[in-house]
N, CA, C and O atoms as a Tinker XYZ file with bonds, in Angstrom:
   316  protein
     1  N    -11.146000   32.803000  -66.823000    73     2
     2  CA   -12.041000   33.759000  -67.429000    64     1     3
     3  C    -11.206000   34.959000  -67.879000    63     2     4     5
     4  O    -10.258000   35.357000  -67.202000    81     3
     5  N    -11.556000   35.509000  -68.991000    73     3     6
     6  CA   -10.924000   36.720000  -69.505000    64     5     7
     7  C    -11.966000   37.832000  -69.497000    63     6     8     9
     8  O    -13.121000   37.613000  -69.861000    81     7
     9  N    -11.556000   39.014000  -69.085000    73     7    10
    10  CA   -12.460000   40.159000  -69.021000    64     9    11
    11  C    -11.836000   41.315000  -69.789000    63    10    12    13
    12  O    -10.709000   41.720000  -69.504000    81    11
    13  N    -12.557000   41.837000  -70.748000    73    11    14
    14  CA   -12.144000   43.041000  -71.474000    64    13    15
    15  C    -12.913000   44.211000  -70.866000    63    14    16    17
    16  O    -14.143000   44.192000  -70.807000    81    15
    17  N    -12.177000   45.236000  -70.411000    73    15    18
    18  CA   -12.841000   46.381000  -69.796000    64    17    19
    19  C    -13.039000   47.491000  -70.820000    63    18    20    21
    20  O    -12.407000   47.507000  -71.876000    81    19
    21  N    -13.920000   48.404000  -70.489000    73    19    22
    22  CA   -14.215000   49.529000  -71.389000    64    21    23
    23  C    -13.002000   50.427000  -71.611000    63    22    24    25
    24  O    -12.923000   51.124000  -72.624000    81    23
    25  N    -12.046000   50.416000  -70.662000    73    23    26
    26  CA   -10.842000   51.244000  -70.831000    64    25    27
    27  C     -9.699000   50.478000  -71.509000    63    26    28    29
    28  O     -8.566000   50.957000  -71.555000    81    27
    29  N    -10.011000   49.268000  -72.042000    73    27    30
    30  CA    -9.042000   48.535000  -72.853000    64    29    31
    31  C     -8.195000   47.505000  -72.120000    63    30    32    33
    32  O     -7.352000   46.858000  -72.741000    81    31
    33  N     -8.392000   47.336000  -70.825000    73    31    34
    34  CA    -7.610000   46.334000  -70.100000    64    33    35
    35  C     -8.143000   44.938000  -70.402000    63    34    36    37
    36  O     -9.346000   44.744000  -70.578000    81    35
    37  N     -7.237000   43.975000  -70.459000    73    35    38
    38  CA    -7.599000   42.567000  -70.597000    64    37    39
    39  C     -7.141000   41.875000  -69.323000    63    38    40    41
    40  O     -5.943000   41.790000  -69.055000    81    39
    41  N     -8.088000   41.382000  -68.541000    73    39    42
    42  CA    -7.801000   40.743000  -67.266000    64    41    43
    43  C     -8.095000   39.261000  -67.367000    63    42    44    45
    44  O     -9.019000   38.849000  -68.070000    81    43
    45  N     -7.306000   38.456000  -66.662000    73    43    46
    46  CA    -7.515000   37.010000  -66.652000    64    45    47
    47  C     -7.457000   36.503000  -65.231000    63    46    48    49
    48  O     -6.712000   37.031000  -64.406000    81    47
    49  N     -8.238000   35.487000  -64.944000    73    47    50
    50  CA    -8.215000   34.870000  -63.628000    64    49    51
    51  C     -9.403000   33.968000  -63.436000    63    50    52    53
    52  O    -10.185000   33.727000  -64.356000    81    51
    53  N     -9.527000   33.468000  -62.211000    73    51    54
    54  CA   -10.651000   32.621000  -61.833000    64    53    55
    55  C    -11.756000   33.507000  -61.286000    63    54    56    57
    56  O    -11.502000   34.365000  -60.441000    81    55
    57  N    -12.961000   33.309000  -61.752000    73    55    58
    58  CA   -14.094000   34.070000  -61.247000    64    57    59
    59  C    -14.396000   33.597000  -59.830000    63    58    60    61
    60  O    -14.748000   32.436000  -59.624000    81    59
    61  N    -14.259000   34.501000  -58.845000    73    59    62
    62  CA   -14.545000   34.120000  -57.461000    64    61    63
    63  C    -15.886000   34.655000  -56.990000    63    62    64    65
    64  O    -16.486000   34.093000  -56.074000    81    63
    65  N    -16.366000   35.733000  -57.602000    73    63    66
    66  CA   -17.671000   36.270000  -57.230000    64    65    67
    67  C    -18.161000   37.187000  -58.338000    63    66    68    69
    68  O    -17.376000   37.827000  -59.038000    81    67
    69  N    -19.473000   37.232000  -58.477000    73    67    70
    70  CA   -20.095000   38.118000  -59.464000    64    69    71
    71  C    -21.442000   38.546000  -58.902000    63    70    72    73
    72  O    -22.275000   37.716000  -58.536000    81    71
    73  N    -21.638000   39.865000  -58.843000    73    71    74
    74  CA   -22.914000   40.418000  -58.428000    64    73    75
    75  C    -23.410000   41.302000  -59.556000    63    74    76    77
    76  O    -22.780000   41.377000  -60.611000    81    75
    77  N    -24.531000   41.972000  -59.344000    73    75    78
    78  CA   -25.018000   42.878000  -60.382000    64    77    79
    79  C    -24.147000   44.130000  -60.478000    63    78    80    81
    80  O    -24.252000   44.879000  -61.450000    81    79
    81  N    -23.280000   44.369000  -59.475000    73    79    82
    82  CA   -22.426000   45.562000  -59.486000    64    81    83
    83  C    -20.943000   45.268000  -59.649000    63    82    84    85
    84  O    -20.207000   46.108000  -60.167000    81    83
    85  N    -20.481000   44.081000  -59.214000    73    83    86
    86  CA   -19.049000   43.772000  -59.210000    64    85    87
    87  C    -18.753000   42.409000  -59.813000    63    86    88    89
    88  O    -19.594000   41.510000  -59.820000    81    87
    89  N    -17.532000   42.284000  -60.319000    73    87    90
    90  CA   -16.987000   41.025000  -60.783000    64    89    91
    91  C    -15.625000   40.900000  -60.114000    63    90    92    93
    92  O    -14.832000   41.841000  -60.156000    81    91
    93  N    -15.341000   39.762000  -59.499000    73    91    94
    94  CA   -14.068000   39.582000  -58.805000    64    93    95
    95  C    -13.335000   38.400000  -59.418000    63    94    96    97
    96  O    -13.855000   37.286000  -59.481000    81    95
    97  N    -12.101000   38.671000  -59.871000    73    95    98
    98  CA   -11.238000   37.651000  -60.457000    64    97    99
    99  C    -10.067000   37.397000  -59.519000    63    98   100   101
   100  O     -9.509000   38.337000  -58.952000    81    99
   101  N     -9.693000   36.133000  -59.353000    73    99   102
   102  CA    -8.488000   35.800000  -58.597000    64   101   103
   103  C     -7.421000   35.411000  -59.599000    63   102   104   105
   104  O     -7.592000   34.480000  -60.386000    81   103
   105  N     -6.321000   36.137000  -59.557000    73   103   106
   106  CA    -5.210000   35.881000  -60.460000    64   105   107
   107  C     -4.383000   34.693000  -60.026000    63   106   108   109
   108  O     -4.565000   34.161000  -58.931000    81   107
   109  N     -3.485000   34.286000  -60.877000    73   107   110
   110  CA    -2.630000   33.148000  -60.591000    64   109   111
   111  C     -1.729000   33.412000  -59.392000    63   110   112   113
   112  O     -1.241000   32.473000  -58.763000    81   111
   113  N     -1.503000   34.686000  -59.071000    73   111   114
   114  CA    -0.683000   35.050000  -57.909000    64   113   115
   115  C     -1.480000   35.028000  -56.607000    63   114   116   117
   116  O     -0.921000   35.275000  -55.538000    81   115
   117  N     -2.779000   34.735000  -56.684000    73   115   118
   118  CA    -3.624000   34.682000  -55.501000    64   117   119
   119  C     -4.304000   35.996000  -55.163000    63   118   120   121
   120  O     -5.158000   36.044000  -54.278000    81   119
   121  N     -3.935000   37.058000  -55.857000    73   119   122
   122  CA    -4.543000   38.365000  -55.597000    64   121   123
   123  C     -5.867000   38.526000  -56.330000    63   122   124   125
   124  O     -6.063000   37.985000  -57.418000    81   123
   125  N     -6.764000   39.275000  -55.717000    73   123   126
   126  CA    -8.076000   39.525000  -56.316000    64   125   127
   127  C     -8.097000   40.854000  -57.058000    63   126   128   129
   128  O     -7.497000   41.834000  -56.615000    81   127
   129  N     -8.787000   40.876000  -58.182000    73   127   130
   130  CA    -9.028000   42.089000  -58.941000    64   129   131
   131  C    -10.528000   42.309000  -58.979000    63   130   132   133
   132  O    -11.279000   41.443000  -59.429000    81   131
   133  N    -10.965000   43.474000  -58.503000    73   131   134
   134  CA   -12.384000   43.813000  -58.468000    64   133   135
   135  C    -12.671000   44.767000  -59.619000    63   134   136   137
   136  O    -11.993000   45.781000  -59.781000    81   135
   137  N    -13.684000   44.435000  -60.416000    73   135   138
   138  CA   -14.069000   45.251000  -61.564000    64   137   139
   139  C    -15.548000   45.572000  -61.427000    63   138   140   141
   140  O    -16.363000   44.686000  -61.167000    81   139
   141  N    -15.887000   46.831000  -61.600000    73   139   142
   142  CA   -17.295000   47.206000  -61.603000    64   141   143
   143  C    -17.937000   46.668000  -62.885000    63   142   144   145
   144  O    -17.370000   46.784000  -63.971000    81   143
   145  N    -19.118000   46.084000  -62.741000    73   143   146
   146  CA   -19.813000   45.528000  -63.910000    64   145   147
   147  C    -20.017000   46.579000  -64.993000    63   146   148   149
   148  O    -19.996000   46.257000  -66.181000    81   147
   149  N    -20.215000   47.829000  -64.595000    73   147   150
   150  CA   -20.419000   48.890000  -65.585000    64   149   151
   151  C    -19.175000   49.120000  -66.448000    63   150   152   153
   152  O    -19.270000   49.730000  -67.514000    81   151
   153  N    -18.006000   48.637000  -65.997000    73   151   154
   154  CA   -16.758000   48.802000  -66.745000    64   153   155
   155  C    -16.409000   47.589000  -67.602000    63   154   156   157
   156  O    -15.418000   47.608000  -68.332000    81   155
   157  N    -17.225000   46.528000  -67.517000    73   155   158
   158  CA   -16.954000   45.305000  -68.282000    64   157   159
   159  C    -17.507000   45.452000  -69.695000    63   158   160   161
   160  O    -18.703000   45.664000  -69.899000    81   159
   161  N    -16.609000   45.333000  -70.658000    73   159   162
   162  CA   -16.998000   45.357000  -72.074000    64   161   163
   163  C    -17.479000   43.970000  -72.504000    63   162   164   165
   164  O    -18.529000   43.827000  -73.131000    81   163
   165  N    -16.681000   42.941000  -72.149000    73   163   166
   166  CA   -17.055000   41.572000  -72.498000    64   165   167
   167  C    -16.314000   40.598000  -71.592000    63   166   168   169
   168  O    -15.299000   40.935000  -70.983000    81   167
   169  N    -16.851000   39.380000  -71.522000    73   167   170
   170  CA   -16.186000   38.309000  -70.779000    64   169   171
   171  C    -16.097000   37.091000  -71.678000    63   170   172   173
   172  O    -16.917000   36.897000  -72.576000    81   171
   173  N    -15.095000   36.282000  -71.422000    73   171   174
   174  CA   -14.872000   35.085000  -72.214000    64   173   175
   175  C    -14.316000   34.003000  -71.302000    63   174   176   177
   176  O    -13.317000   34.216000  -70.615000    81   175
   177  N    -14.957000   32.853000  -71.295000    73   175   178
   178  CA   -14.462000   31.719000  -70.533000    64   177   179
   179  C    -13.638000   30.856000  -71.470000    63   178   180   181
   180  O    -14.130000   30.394000  -72.499000    81   179
   181  N    -12.390000   30.644000  -71.111000    73   179   182
   182  CA   -11.496000   29.852000  -71.941000    64   181   183
   183  C    -11.917000   28.386000  -71.938000    63   182   184   185
   184  O    -12.231000   27.839000  -70.881000    81   183
   185  N    -11.926000   27.747000  -73.096000    73   183   186
   186  CA   -12.285000   26.333000  -73.149000    64   185   187
   187  C    -11.163000   25.426000  -72.635000    63   186   188   189
   188  O    -11.379000   24.234000  -72.419000    81   187
   189  N     -9.981000   25.983000  -72.443000    73   187   190
   190  CA    -8.825000   25.201000  -71.989000    64   189   191
   191  C     -8.643000   25.322000  -70.487000    63   190   192   193
   192  O     -8.812000   26.399000  -69.914000    81   191
   193  N     -8.307000   24.237000  -69.870000    73   191   194
   194  CA    -8.024000   24.211000  -68.450000    64   193   195
   195  C     -6.587000   24.666000  -68.222000    63   194   196   197
   196  O     -5.713000   24.450000  -69.062000    81   195
   197  N     -6.357000   25.298000  -67.075000    73   195   198
   198  CA    -4.985000   25.655000  -66.704000    64   197   199
   199  C     -4.218000   24.448000  -66.184000    63   198   200   201
   200  O     -2.993000   24.487000  -66.069000    81   199
   201  N     -4.943000   23.371000  -65.869000    73   199   202
   202  CA    -4.298000   22.180000  -65.335000    64   201   203
   203  C     -3.648000   21.399000  -66.477000    63   202   204   205
   204  O     -4.309000   21.080000  -67.465000    81   203
   205  N     -2.371000   21.095000  -66.347000    73   203   206
   206  CA    -1.688000   20.338000  -67.403000    64   205   207
   207  C     -2.295000   18.949000  -67.590000    63   206   208   209
   208  O     -2.763000   18.326000  -66.636000    81   207
   209  N     -2.278000   18.480000  -68.829000    73   207   210
   210  CA    -2.773000   17.141000  -69.147000    64   209   211
   211  C     -2.009000   16.100000  -68.333000    63   210   212   213
   212  O     -0.790000   16.191000  -68.188000    81   211
   213  N     -2.724000   15.122000  -67.808000    73   211   214
   214  CA    -2.089000   14.017000  -67.109000    64   213   215
   215  C     -1.633000   14.317000  -65.696000    63   214   216   217
   216  O     -1.024000   13.459000  -65.058000    81   215
   217  N     -1.909000   15.511000  -65.186000    73   215   218
   218  CA    -1.431000   15.896000  -63.852000    64   217   219
   219  C     -1.958000   14.969000  -62.762000    63   218   220   221
   220  O     -1.257000   14.690000  -61.790000    81   219
   221  N     -3.175000   14.499000  -62.918000    73   219   222
   222  CA    -3.792000   13.674000  -61.882000    64   221   223
   223  C     -3.489000   12.185000  -62.038000    63   222   224   225
   224  O     -3.778000   11.394000  -61.140000    81   223
   225  N     -2.916000   11.809000  -63.157000    73   223   226
   226  CA    -2.616000   10.396000  -63.403000    64   225   227
   227  C     -1.610000    9.898000  -62.373000    63   226   228   229
   228  O     -0.590000   10.538000  -62.119000    81   227
   229  N     -1.912000    8.759000  -61.794000    73   227   230
   230  CA    -0.971000    8.153000  -60.859000    64   229   231
   231  C     -1.101000    8.618000  -59.419000    63   230   232   233
   232  O     -0.390000    8.115000  -58.549000    81   231
   233  N     -2.000000    9.576000  -59.141000    73   231   234
   234  CA    -2.172000   10.035000  -57.766000    64   233   235
   235  C     -3.126000    9.098000  -57.028000    63   234   236   237
   236  O     -4.095000    8.600000  -57.600000    81   235
   237  N     -2.836000    8.871000  -55.758000    73   235   238
   238  CA    -3.727000    8.050000  -54.936000    64   237   239
   239  C     -4.973000    8.858000  -54.591000    63   238   240   241
   240  O     -5.018000   10.069000  -54.811000    81   239
   241  N     -5.984000    8.178000  -54.048000    73   239   242
   242  CA    -7.207000    8.873000  -53.632000    64   241   243
   243  C     -6.896000    9.967000  -52.614000    63   242   244   245
   244  O     -7.442000   11.066000  -52.700000    81   243
   245  N     -6.018000    9.671000  -51.648000    73   243   246
   246  CA    -5.673000   10.665000  -50.635000    64   245   247
   247  C     -4.933000   11.849000  -51.260000    63   246   248   249
   248  O     -5.188000   12.995000  -50.889000    81   247
   249  N     -4.040000   11.596000  -52.179000    73   247   250
   250  CA    -3.321000   12.679000  -52.851000    64   249   251
   251  C     -4.279000   13.555000  -53.646000    63   250   252   253
   252  O     -4.113000   14.774000  -53.681000    81   251
   253  N     -5.284000   12.951000  -54.290000    73   251   254
   254  CA    -6.288000   13.728000  -55.015000    64   253   255
   255  C     -7.096000   14.605000  -54.066000    63   254   256   257
   256  O     -7.347000   15.773000  -54.362000    81   255
   257  N     -7.504000   14.046000  -52.926000    73   255   258
   258  CA    -8.245000   14.845000  -51.938000    64   257   259
   259  C     -7.399000   16.006000  -51.438000    63   258   260   261
   260  O     -7.886000   17.130000  -51.313000    81   259
   261  N     -6.128000   15.731000  -51.153000    73   259   262
   262  CA    -5.230000   16.793000  -50.690000    64   261   263
   263  C     -5.042000   17.868000  -51.749000    63   262   264   265
   264  O     -5.029000   19.059000  -51.436000    81   263
   265  N     -4.899000   17.453000  -52.993000    73   263   266
   266  CA    -4.703000   18.394000  -54.092000    64   265   267
   267  C     -5.912000   19.316000  -54.239000    63   266   268   269
   268  O     -5.755000   20.532000  -54.351000    81   267
   269  N     -7.123000   18.741000  -54.239000    73   267   270
   270  CA    -8.313000   19.574000  -54.399000    64   269   271
   271  C     -8.580000   20.421000  -53.159000    63   270   272   273
   272  O     -9.126000   21.518000  -53.276000    81   271
   273  N     -8.213000   19.944000  -51.991000    73   271   274
   274  CA    -8.329000   20.770000  -50.790000    64   273   275
   275  C     -7.398000   21.974000  -50.898000    63   274   276   277
   276  O     -7.772000   23.085000  -50.522000    81   275
   277  N     -6.202000   21.760000  -51.405000    73   275   278
   278  CA    -5.259000   22.862000  -51.598000    64   277   279
   279  C     -5.810000   23.886000  -52.586000    63   278   280   281
   280  O     -5.691000   25.089000  -52.357000    81   279
   281  N     -6.407000   23.426000  -53.671000    73   279   282
   282  CA    -6.948000   24.352000  -54.669000    64   281   283
   283  C     -8.081000   25.204000  -54.105000    63   282   284   285
   284  O     -8.337000   26.297000  -54.611000    81   283
   285  N     -8.759000   24.727000  -53.073000    73   283   286
   286  CA    -9.907000   25.446000  -52.511000    64   285   287
   287  C     -9.521000   26.484000  -51.473000    63   286   288   289
   288  O    -10.369000   27.286000  -51.079000    81   287
   289  N     -8.257000   26.504000  -51.005000    73   287   290
   290  CA    -7.893000   27.492000  -49.989000    64   289   291
   291  C     -7.889000   28.882000  -50.608000    63   290   292   293
   292  O     -7.647000   29.041000  -51.804000    81   291
   293  N     -8.164000   29.897000  -49.768000    73   291   294
   294  CA    -8.318000   31.272000  -50.265000    64   293   295
   295  C     -7.009000   31.851000  -50.785000    63   294   296   297
   296  O     -7.002000   32.546000  -51.801000    81   295
   297  N     -5.920000   31.577000  -50.114000    73   295   298
   298  CA    -4.624000   32.136000  -50.505000    64   297   299
   299  C     -3.613000   31.006000  -50.627000    63   298   300   301
   300  O     -3.674000   30.041000  -49.865000    81   299
   301  N     -2.678000   31.111000  -51.577000    73   299   302
   302  CA    -1.674000   30.078000  -51.704000    64   301   303
   303  C     -0.758000   30.032000  -50.481000    63   302   304   305
   304  O     -0.517000   31.049000  -49.832000    81   303
   305  N     -0.258000   28.846000  -50.182000    73   303   306
   306  CA     0.695000   28.696000  -49.086000    64   305   307
   307  C      2.045000   29.203000  -49.584000    63   306   308   309
   308  O      2.523000   28.796000  -50.642000    81   307
   309  N      2.645000   30.089000  -48.812000    73   307   310
   310  CA     3.939000   30.660000  -49.207000    64   309   311
   311  C      5.016000   30.113000  -48.283000    63   310   312   313
   312  O      4.865000   30.120000  -47.061000    81   311
   313  N      6.097000   29.642000  -48.874000    73   311   314
   314  CA     7.233000   29.131000  -48.077000    64   313   315
   315  C      8.301000   30.174000  -47.970000    63   314   316
   316  O      9.333000   29.939000  -47.342000    81   315
């Protein structure tokens, strides 16, 4: 999702929560950005997926389950 704010910022990330007062985006770095709805000029959902084409091809059922379980965790695993 892309968010244009009234002060000219362009924010991108995954929408993790939206209320009548707040919009919360999770960036690719795992950090959350909280924006007051009153500061949102416009929002745009990209028609393109961030997942590369063919990424899931060749994965076993267990590997697919593990992959989607990883995507659902709140914070990325850091080594």
